[in-house]
N, C-alpha and C positions, 0 to 999 in steps of 0.2 A: 503493499500500499502506500502513495506516497507521504511523505511526509509535509504536513501542508504548510510548516514553515521553511520548511526549506526552498520550495516553489516561491519563495517571497526574498531569493536571492538577487541581488544585484549581476549584470551581464557579468563577463569575464574582463570587459574589457575596462570596467570601472573602476577608481583603485581607493581602499577601505585598510588603514591600520586598524586590525578585526584586535588585538592586544589594549590601543589606546580606547576602541569602544568600548571593551570589557570594563578598562579602568572605571571608565566614566560612570555608565552604567551602575557600577558598583557604590561607586563615591554616592549615586543619587536616591540609589533603593536602598542604602546605608541608613541614608536621613530618610526616612521614611519610618525605619525602625526606630531611629533617635528619638523622633517625635512620640513615635506608638511608647515610648517606654518611659516619657516623663511622668506621667501618672502614679508612676509605681513607685517612684521613690520617697525614701521614708522622710525625708522632712521637705513640706510642702512649700515649696519656690514660689508661688503664686500663679501655678499653671491654671488651666481652666479646670479641671476636677483632681482629684486624690482618690486612689484607689482604695476601696477598703482593703485590699492586701496589697503589700509592700514588698520590696527584698532590698536585702543590705549589697547584692551584686549589682543592682541599675546604676547604683553614682560611678561604678568603675569603669563601666560601661559607658556612662551617659560621656566622663569624662574622656577618655579615649576617644572615641569616635567620633566628639566636637576638637581634636586636636590636630584633625588632618583631612576631613571628608570634604570641604571645601577648601583648603589648602589644594587638594587632587584635583577638584573641579574648575578650580581660577589655573592653576599652571596647565592643565591641557587647554582650559579656555586660552588662555595664551599661545599655545601650539597650535592650535587648527586654525586661529584668526591671522596668525602670519601666514600660515599655509595658503588661506583665502584672498587674502591680501594680494598675494605677488601670484597667485593661480589666474584672480578674475580683475583683480586693479583695484585701483585706489577707489573710484565713485563707485561699481559695482558693492564693493564691500562695507562703504558705509550703510550701502542703501540694504541688502541684507542685515545688517546687525539691528537696523531701525525698525524691519519688519521680525525680529527674529526676536531681539531682547527689550528693544521698548515699545514697542506694541502688546506685545505680552505683560509687561508690568504696566501697563496703565490700563488697560481693559480688563486682565485678571485683578487690577486691586477694586476694581468697582462689582465685580463680578462676584469674587471670593471676601471680600470686607465683610458684607452682611453677611454670610455664614459664618465666618470665624467668630465674631459679635455676639450671634445666637446659639453658637456650641461654648462659649463663652459663659454668658447668661444662663444657659441650663447646667454648665457645670457647676456655677458658683449655688443656683438652688437645687439642685441635686445634695450636696453639701448639707444644704437646708433642710434636707429632706420634700422641698416641694420643686420637684424640675416639668417642666411644662414645655412642652416643642411649640404651641402654637407662640406662646407669650414670650420665648425665645428668639424666633422668628420677628415675633414685632418687634424686639429689642433689636437686631437686626437690621431693619429697615429704618428703624428710628434713628439708626446711628449716621445715617447719611444729612441728618438736619443741623450738625454741627460741621457741617462743610460751612467756608473752607481748612478749618481747625483741623488737624489729622490728615489731610489730604496727602495719600499714598505712603502711609506709615501704618504698623502696626499690624505689618501681615509679615509673612515667611518670603515674599517677592523683594525685600529689601538686597536680594544678592542681585536680583539684576538691573536693578538701581546701581549698584557697588559697579557691575561689570561693563553697565554703560559708560560710567566716569571714568574708570581705568583705560577703558580701549579709547575715549575722548583724549583722555591726556598721553597715553602713547602715541597717539598719531601726531599730537601737537609739536611733541618729544622727538618725532620722528621729522618733521618739518623742520624743527629748528634745527636739526644735525644737518639735514641735506642743504639746509641755506649756507653750512661753512663753507662747501666748497666739494669738489670731486676727493682733490688728495686729504686732506685733510679727515674728509670721511671715510676714506679708503684704511685710511690706517688708523681711525678710531675703532675701527670695524676689524680688522684684523687682532688686537689686543683685545679686543671683546669676546671674539671668538675662543681666542687663545685659553681666556680666562676661564668661559663657560665650560668648553673643554676640558680644560683641568679640574675643576667641581666635575664635573662628572665622572672624571677617572680617577681623582685623586685619593688615597686611602686619608688624606687630611681634609677634605672638603665638608665633613660633616660639622668639625669643631669652627672653621671659617663662615658657614653657615648660619652655626647656633649661635652664638657673642650677639650677632646683630640682631636679628630675632629675638633672643634674649631681654636686650635692650629695649627693643620698642612691647614688647611683652608686658614688661614691668612699668609700661605708662599703660596699659588698662587699667579700667576699672576696677573689674575682679582679677581674681586668680586667672589666665587661660586668656582666652578667646570672648570678647565683646559680641553679642549682637546689637547692633545699630537700627533696630528697629522703628523705632520712636522717633528719629528725626532725618529729616532731609538735609541737615548741616552735615558734613563728611566728618566722620570719625577719625581722627588723623590715624591713630595705632593701627587699627582694622582696617584704613586704605592702605597704610605702607605693607601689611602681611602680604594681605590680596594682592594687592599690587605688587609687589614683588614677585610671586607666584606666576602674575600672568607675565613678567617681562622673562620672568626664568623661561616660561614655557617659549614665548615669542622667539626668545636668544637658541633655547635648544634647537628650534626647527630650521635654523639655520646651515645646521650640520646636522644632518640624521645618524651620524656614528654617533652624537654624544648621546642621544637619546638611547642608543642602542647601550651604549658605555653607564649610564645612570640604571639602566635596569635590572643590572646583574645582584643579584641576589648573594652579596659578598657579605664575612662572617660580620664585618667590621660593622654593616648594618643591622644585622639580628642581637648584636651587643649592643648597639645605640638603642636600639628598641628596648630591649629589659631594662638596661640601667635606665635612660631616660622615665620608661612605664617604674618601676622600684620605687622612682623619687618621686612621681604625680601622686602616687597612691599614699605613699609614707608624709609627706609634705604636705595632701590637699587637705586634711582635717585640721590646719592650723590657720587656714583663713577666716573660721567659724569664733577664734577667741584671740582678738586683737590686742588682749592684755598678756598675752603670754610672753616673756623673755627672748623667746627665739624667734620673736614673728618674721620682724625686717630679715634677718637672715635666713629663715627657713623660707622667705617669699623669693629672695633672690637664687634660694636653691632652687626651689619650685619653678622660676620662670627658666631657668636654665636645662633642668629637667623636659620642662614641657615643651620647649623648641628642639630639644634634641630628641624626642618622639616625634614630634610632629614633622621634622624630615626626614627622619629612618621609615616613617611607616609610609609616608610620601612616596620614596622609594621603594620601602618594598613592596605597595600596593602595584605600582607598574610592573616590578620585575616577576611578583609572582603570576599579575596577568598576561604579562608576556610569554609566561615559562608556561600558563595553561591554556593560553588562547591564539596564541600565534596562527594557526589555522583557521581558517573562518570555521566557525557554527553556526549553524541558522537560528536557535534560538538563542544564542546571544545578540547578534546583530539585532534581532526580532528587541528583546530589552531593550537593545542599547536607544536603536532607533523611536521607544517607546518611554526612555526614562524624563526627558524633560518634561513631556507633558503628564506623565506621574509628577514625578514634583512639582509640576505646577498646581496639580488638583488634591494633592494628597492630606493636606492640613485639615479643611473641613472634613474630610470622609473620616480621619482619624482622632480628632476629638468628639465628633457627634457617637464614632462606636464607644470609644473612653468613658465619654457621658452614661450612654446604653449599659455598659456592663459595671459600670461604679460601684452599686450596690451588691454585686451579684456573689456570693459567697464562695466563691472558685479562685482556686490559687495561681498569681499575677505567672505563675511559669507556663502557665495556659492559656490566659488570656493575652499577654503579650504578642504570641507565634500567631494566636487567630486574628488579632487586631492587624498586624500586618500584614499577613495574609489576604484575609479580606478588602484590605484597603489596594492592593499590587493588584488581586484580583479584578474588582472594580475598575481598577484605574487602566489594566488593559485590556479590559472590553471595553470601555467608553474610547479608550485608543483607536481601538480598530473599528468600531461601530462611528464613529464621530471625527475621525482625524484620520488618522492614516489614509484614508483614499477622496478626501475633503481637502476643501482648500485651506484648511487649517494646517493640514500637515505639510501641504506645500510651505507654510509660511513658517512651521515649525523645525519642518526635515529639509529642506529647502526642494521640496518636491514629492508629488503624493504617489502614494505606492497602493496597489492593490489589498482588499482584505483577506485575512488569511484566517484569526483567531476564528471569528464568527459565523465565518463559511464551514471551518472544519469541526464545529461543536454543533452547528445545523444538522450537518451530516449524520454526526453522532445521534443526537435526536433521535432523526430521522428511523438509522440502523436500531435503534431500542425499541422504536414504535412498531417497526416490522417485526421486529425479534417477540414483542409479548401478543401482537394480531397472529403467527404463525402458529403457534402451539395451539390455539384457538381451533383454525382451519384442521390442522392436522388433528385434534382428537374428533371434528365432526366428521374427516375421512374413515377415521378407524369404526367409528357409530355407522357410519354408513357400509360399511363394509362387512361389517356384525351382521347388521341385519339384510344385509345381502344374500350371506350364507347361511342364516337361521333355516334349520329344517323347519316344514311344516310339521304342527301337532295336531 
């Protein structure tokens, strides 16, 4: 039987970097699980709802996943931006960024903001024992009455705002450098390429990258990466971190061999990840105790550990995906194609599901996988039905593709329906045969 997803593979003439597709999909799907886990934290952090079942393992998972998932995304965004810029030209690049980044940010905010506010309203009511869907929906729509206050803030789409801002700054910086003259630019480019190549290959790359990253992390409002979703005013440290990863990816694409070297699963990177993880887990608790005599020293050690964990996991994510997804895998390509849509729409689904199960007396180790799986399944189905073969898919993915998942599911349903009818038919035939051969009495 033909694999339905394999039928959606692009033509052999098209070029796709399958391991980078897999890495990007992994980072975005991890974001779904990350948000799904927030309601199971033992300590209430102001999330929409807190579940009756919580777990001590949730906080370490959140700390680790938050340390690298968006850094991976921005590095790959820079890599593919440079690829698109030089393949299609500046004008087409700017046009596609406007369609694929700015437009989803603007429209997505107006569509998703009331659903998120309604989820928060229902969550708060749930914790008081008085959840009501209709009241939550009304609260979500009423949130528009406060406009223009809070416009384009308060959602998970802030990452698109920063991606657009970083892209504009990168293009402006590139234009400024190009204005200096050909010889100067060539000299600078050779030096930068040599430095990036060295960072991708050298065993000393981690210390060189970790120290400036830790310096920026020290200036965050929290221990770790801040989430700048409450204001359109650029958050300096966050802009520097994500902008740095974007530019690093941009420069890596100038020399493909550097990305290959970066993806090596070198022992130093595993050691760096282990040391960084140990530091983050051991020191993270000090954040809640500012009066501790070792608070400042612990904070300094934490940001170094966090930066080490960040860069190590970024490298290892790319390396592991390169090891396991070097060759085309139809299902990986399908998930990669759908992952952008999945991340755009997932948060209202996650929050509504969290609210629905918050008071159910079931262990969190069952609830968390269920919330994640249902969210991913609904996202994939909606992608196949409403995005993949429509103009929305052309905007988000560059072109629309044929539906795959829904026709396959529909075929399965038909098979099950026919299988249910066949036994009845066979029973009727057998009864007819018995009647035909029964002797006359």
